[in-house]
C-alpha positions, -999 to +999 in steps of 0.1 A: -195-555+374-207-519+382-241-505+377-244-472+359-266-449+380-281-431+349-291-464+334-305-476+368-325-444+371-339-449+336-350-484+344-367-474+376-385-445+358-398-468+330-412-493+356-426-465+378-442-445+350-454-474+329-439-463+296-406-451+280-423-418+270-436-410+305-401-419+319-385-395+294-408-367+306-399-374+342-362-375+335-363-345+310-346-365+282-359-381+250-376-415+249-347-426+227-322-418+254-343-437+280-345-467+257-308-466+250-300-465+287-323-494+296-309-515+267-273-507+278-282-519+313-298-551+300-267-557+279-245-553+310-267-576+331-270-601+303-308-604+306-341-586+299-351-562+327-383-546+313-414-561+298-423-541+267-460-541+274-486-514+282-479-505+309-443-516+311-433-538+339-402-554+354-389-589+350-377-609+380-342-595+375-356-560+368-375-560+401-342-566+420-327-536+403-358-514+408-356-521+445-319-512+445-327-480+427-352-471+454-326-478+481-301-455+463-327-427+460-334-430+498-298-429+508-290-401+484-319-380+498-308-386+534-272-377+525-282-344+508-305-335+537-277-340+561-253-315+543-250-282+561-268-254+543-284-278+518-318-271+503-347-292+515-349-325+497-382-342+489-381-374+509-410-397+498-415-430+515-436-456+496-454-480+519-480-508+517-507-510+543-539-529+546-571-508+547-581-518+583-547-507+597-551-474+578-586-469+593-576-478+629-539-473+640-514-467+612-518-430+604-509-418+639-475-435+634-469-415+603-480-383+620-454-388+647-426-393+621-438-363+600-435-341+631-398-351+635-387-352+598-398-336+566-410-368+551-439-374+527-456-408+521-469-428+491-494-452+506-503-483+486-535-499+501-531-536+499-545-566+517-522-578+545-519-612+528-506-597+496-486-566+506-453-585+507-456-587+469-450-550+467-418-554+487-405-581+464-410-560+432-395-528+448-427-508+447-425-501+484-397-499+510-418-512+540-452-529+545-477-541+570-481-578+562-496-610+575-464-629+564-439-636+592-413-647+567-391-618+556-389-610+519-353-614+506-334-583+515-359-573+542-363-576+579-396-586+596-408-581+631-442-588+648-466-559+654-494-576+672-528-590+664-558-573+649-591-588+662-622-590+641-658-599+651-686-609+628-714-583+630-748-575+615-777-552+623-803-565+648-829-568+620-805-587+597-797-611+626-834-618+631-840-624+594-811-647+586-797-660+619-829-667+639-817-702+645-782-692+652-749-691+632-756-723+613-742-734+580-776-729+564-777-693+577-742-685+565-750-699+531-781-677+527-771-645+544-756-618+521-719-614+530-696-584+528-662-587+512-636-560+507-624-574+473-617-607+456-587-612+479-607-609+511-612-644+526-618-633+562-656-637+562-654-671+545-629-683+571-652-671+599-683-687+584-664-720+579-650-720+615-683-711+632-707-729+608-686-760+603-681-760+565-674-738+535-704-718+521-711-698+490-734-670+500-745-639+480-717-612+481-716-575+484-682-561+475-673-529+495-637-517+495-640-495+526-631-504+562-654-477+577-680-486+551-681-522+563-694-513+597-718-488+582-732-513+556-736-539+583-754-515+606-778-506+577-786-542+572-770-547+538-750-577+547-729-591+575-691-587+577-660-590+598-651-556+614-620-547+636-631-544+672-620-508+673-643-499+645-671-521+658-670-509+695-692-478+691-720-493+670-720-524+692-723-503+723-753-483+709-770-513+695-767-506+658-746-537+654-748-571+671-724-600+670-734-630+649-716-655+671-708-640+705-676-653+719-662-661+684-636-638+668-607-640+644-572-627+652-550-616+623-512-614+632-496-584+616-459-579+608-437-550+598-414-557+569-388-532+557-358-530+535-327-542+554-309-509+549-289-487+572-312-457+569-320-433+598-354-425+582-364-462+579-352-468+614-373-438+627-403-450+608-400-485+621-397-472+657-428-451+653-448-479+636-439-505+663-446-481+692-480-472+678-489-508+670-480-518+706-506-492+718-534-501+695-531-539+686-537-569+709 
């Protein structure tokens, strides 16, 4: 069985763009032509590949082919770029990275690669515990993740550990933690969370206080904003040591439980593909992580 590249491209465009009409505009064909190509590919594969919803999505089988389409695009771009006298080719690398890595160490790794190659990036900000999902569905070709188990078709390697400390303003500490980091204090003190997936603060409160608590929450999807909000006394939160160092040094922040911290192991997962660009990206990311992470 062979896969028709025009049909594969149409499938990827429908999933990427979220509709047959948007895919048609991207491919400069009619929506009918896109629909026919996807239906022909589904007939060839013997199963449904696209969910006809708003926006459209990929089925489990469709995700496998969408990832393959991305691999084909990458290898095609590299091949065209290597041809003597060829015009510059737009090389865009979709990646998934957690917010704290973006705010502390990851961008210098991209800068190093951009200096060497004409590469652009599409960054998907996703929690490290959930970024592997974007690898599975073909949305990204590499990701910083907390999962050491490689996604099928990917290779995984350790990057290091990101250390977090629980911090608050001095006034907040006096108000809520006058008797120390007790379960009662953790249950009453307003707590920062990045989003609904963020369990880091709850884990810290449980480990230090002794049991699970259900405190008031302030949702703030910003790594830098976490440290600032804590320094202003809005709530307490877990902040990477690199972001917490300066406000801890100048006294705007204090540790809630000195001597206690959480380490989050990070891993780099990437498509298992013989690609010079992916290899160079991986080398840059691992070298930068070695310099920044514990």
